[in-house]
N, C-alpha and C positions, 0 to 999 in steps of 0.2 A: 519376495524382495524385488523381483523383476517387475511385478505389478506397480510398486511404488516408483521405481525408476522410470518406467514407461509413462505413468500418470504425470510425474513431475515434468517430463519433456513435453508432453501434450499441453499441460497448463502453461508452461513457459512460452510455447508457440502461440497459444491463444492470447496471452498478455502482450506479446510482441506484435501480433497482428492488429490489435485494437489501437486505432490511431489517437484516441483521446488519453492514452496511458503512456507514461514514460517508463517502460518496463525495466530499463537499466537501473532504476532506483528502487526496485522491488526484489526482495529475495523470498524464497519459499522453501518449505520442507513438506514432505508427504509421509504420513504414517497411517497405514491401513485405510487409505482413501480419504483421510482428513488432511486438508491443506492448511498450513499456517503461513500467513503472509506477514512479512516484516519489511522494514525499510521506511522510506519517506516519500511523500508526494506533495505537490504544490497546492492541492485543494481537497476539500472534503468530497466534492463530486468525483474527483479522480480516485479517491479511496473507495467510495461506494461502487464505482464502475469496475474497479479491479475485482472486488468481491463478486459482482454480478457475472463478470466474465468467467471467473473460476467456477462458480456454481453451475454454469451451463455445460461444463465439460463432463462427458460421460465417464462414470467411475468415481466422481467426487461425491463423498458421503457427507462432508461437512467442511466448513471454512472457519478458521480462527483468524480474524482480521486484526493484526497488531500493527498495521501501518500507521505511522505518525504523519500528521499534516503539518507541514512547515510552510507557513505563508511567507511569501517573498515580496519584496518591493513595497509598493504603496498599500497593498492589502494587509501587510503584516500589522499586527496589533502592537501597540506600545504599552508598557506596564505603567501603572500609576506613578511609580518612583521616577520614571524617566520624564514625566510631565511636570514633576514638582520642581520649584525653583531651588538652586543650590543653597545649602546651609551656609550661613556666615560664621566665621570663627569667633 
């Protein structure tokens, strides 16, 4: 159990150290060396970078990247229904 706690702390430190990642938006769990990432980030590149950072930590045997990408601002996609004209009664 101590191994998982220590590994979790090390992974969190690595995520916080990486300047291209907003670690406050990422949560993680560790079980037998497998790290599961959850939360949300602003881009797919940030999601991939988080996974890369975790994989380089000694003791990590695998990564389950369940981080969601939430595009913000102008980069956010609009749904086709939001582009359609309103229906007339």
